[in-house]
N, C-alpha and C positions, 0 to 999 in steps of 0.2 A: 496483785503484782505491785512490788514496791520499787519506788524510785528514790533518788537523792536530790533534794532541792538545790544543792550546790551546783548541780549540772546546769541550772539556769540562773547562775549568780548575777548575770547582767539584767535580769528581768525583775520587775516588782513582785512582791509577794503574791498579789492577786493574779498577775499574769502567769506566774509560775504554776500556781495551783490549777488554773484553767487549762494551761497547756498540757500539764500532766494528765488531768482528767480527760481531755479530748484525745490524748494518745492511748488511753486505755488503762491508766494506773489507778489503783484504789487505795494506796498507802504511800506515805512519804516519810523518808528520813529527813528531818528538818535541819537545815543549816542554821547555826546560831545567829549569824549576821543577817539572815533573811527576817529574823524576828526582833531586830534591834529596836523597833518602835513599840513592841509589846512589853512595856516596862513594868506592868503590874499584873497580878494574878487575874484581875478582872479582864484586862485586855487580852491576855493569853487565852482565857476561857472563851472570849468572843471570837478569837481567831479559830480555836478548835471547833466551835459551833459552826462557823462559816465553812470551814473545810469539810465538816461532816455533811453539811447541806449540799456540797458538791460530790459527796460520795467518797471522800478521802479521809482515811484514818491516820493517826500518828504512828509512825514506825521507827522511832528512835530520834535522838537529839545529837547532832554532830557538832562537837566543840573541839575538834582536832586543831592543834597548832596555836593555841591561844598564847598571848604574850606572857601571861602570868606563869606559864608552865616552865619552871626553871628548877628541876629537881637536883641538878648537879652543882648548884651554886652554894651560897651561904645557908646557914641554918634559918635565917630570916626568909630567904627565897624558898626554901623547902616548905616552911610553914605557910607562906603566901600561896604556894602551889596547892597545898592541901586545902586551904580555904577557897581557892578558886574552883577546885574540883567539887567541893561541897556545894558551892553556889550554883554550879552548872547542873549538879544532880537535882537540886531543888527546882531549877528552871524546868528540867525535863519532867519531873513529877507533876509540875503545875500544868503541863501539856497533856498529862495522862499517859505518858510513856515512861518506862523504867530503864530503858537502854541509853547509856551515855557513851558516845564514841569519842575517844581521846587518843593521844599517842604517848610514847614512853620517853621521848626526849632525843634531841639531836646529839650525835656523837661529837664530842669536842674535837676540833681540828688536830690532826697529828696523833690521835690516840689509836690503840690497837684493840683487837678483841680481848686479849689477855687483860688489858687495863679495864675494859668495860666490865669483865667478869669479877675482877678483884676489887675495883674501886667504885664503879658506878652501880653495879647490881645491888650492893647493900643499901645504897640510897633509895633505889626503886622499891626494894622490899620494905624499907621503913615507911616510905610514902604510901604505898598501897595497903599496908596494914592499917595505917591511919584512915585511909579512904574507906576500907571495908568496915571499919568500926561504925561508920554512920550509913554505909550503903546497905549492909545486911538487914538491919532493923527496918529500913524503909522499903526493902524488896527491890532495890535498884541494882543494876548490873553495869559494870564498867568494861568496855570493850576496847582493847589497846590495838591500834593500827600501825604496824611498822611501815616505815618509808625507806627508800634506798639510802638515805643519809642519817637514819636513826639507829640506835643501838639494837633495836629489835630485829634487825636483819640477821643477827646471830641467833640461830636456832638454840644453841646451848644456853644463851642468856634467857631467851623467852621460856624455854622449858624449865629452867631453874626458878625463874620468877613465878611462873604459874604453879609449879609443883610445891614451892614453898608456901604460897598463899593457900592453896587447896580450898578454893571457895567456889560455890555455885554462882557467885555474884561477880566473877571476874573471868574474862576470856580474851581470846585473840581474834582480831579481824584480819582475815587474809584478803588483801586487795590484789586482784589479778595484775593490774598495771604495775603496782609498786614492786611486787615480787618478780615480774617480768623484766624490770629494769635492774633492780638490786641483786637479783639472783638469776641472771639471764641464762645460765647454763644448768641450773639445778632447781628451778622453781617448783617442779613436780616433786622432787626429793624433799623439799621443805614441807609440802603438804603431808607427806608420809611421816616425816620426823615430828611435826607438831601434833598430828593426829587429832584426837578428840579435844585438845586444848583450843582448837579453832571453833569458835562459837558463832561466828558471823562472817559473811563473804561480801566483798564488793566485786561485782561481776562486770568485766569489761574485756577489752583486748588491749594490745600495746604494740608500739613499734620497737620496743625494747631498748630505746635510747632516751626517751623523754619522760622524766620522772612523774610529772603531774598531767600528762596527756593521756586520758582514758579513751581509747578508741571504741566504737561500737563493736560488739562481738562479731567475729568473722572478718573484720577489716584490717587486722594487724598481723603480727607474726607469731603469735603464741599458739601452742598446741592445746587448744581449748578442750578438744575431745579427750586428750590424755589427762588433763587436769580434772575434768568431770569424772572420768573413770577412777582417778585416785580418790576423789571424795566419795564416790559410790562404794569403792572398796573398803573405806573406813567406816561406812555406815552413817555418813553425815546426815544429821537431822536438825541442823541449826537454821538460822535465818539468812536471807540473802537480799541484797539490794543491787539494782542496776545503777552503776556509777559511770557517768560520762563526763566527769569534771575535766575541764580544759579543752574538750573537743569543740572546734569552731562552728560546727553546724548542729547544735544539740536538738533543735526543734525538729529538723528533718530526721535525725537519728533515733529519736525516742520511739516512735511507732515501729520503725524498721527493726530496732533491736529486739522487740518482743516476738518477732517472727523469724529471727535468725536461727539457723539450725543449732539445736542444743540449748537455746535460750529458754524455750518453753519448759523444758525439763528442769532446768535449774530454778526457774522462777517458782515452780510448784513446790519447792523444798523437798521433793521426792527424788533422792539420788539412789 
């Protein structure tokens, strides 16, 4: 069962690992800033050994929303974004995980979906072609996580981006909370539209108002059963992480989330 360490962002790294272990998790998607003191490969290896001793394996590296990520700026900013992604991939590999979670960029204020497709999509294609040039030989995989305020909330954009790249080393992360807020009336339709391009899931619930408030499954307003059925219908066999980022009572919610109706089925990766 995989959790996301950003759920316990207010706890030290050691506290977070033990709380997840005690709640019944055996794998963690590590948040980059939880590892800010692991500045060398040797320290990262010591951390991985410590986690392994607790029975926890590495289940991905979350570097979503980093300051360097500016794909729609100048050519220099685009190049800095590429180098930042490369550095985060190398960090992930040093942990022994090949999944790097990122996002695709904030939609500039006042822009429309048409502008995203005509002007911003080409920049993303250029960026990720460069990313894949070093990800593919390393066996790394970049998973892009749309948010309610990023350009990836457009299915048309994400489909064109994914299909243009056509790589086993690139995919979409479908975050239940983000789609519940950003696509509150058709979040299940988004699952069907994106289909097998979805390679990873952040599982949670949502009040469908608060962008970064991931509720425990069954405690929000989303049609979780309908979503799980949509994933089952498309034959989903990707990875999944329980994500309770932003929830005010995460320690209480972690073990309860594992026994929520429908959660066990999703955690097993068997849809």
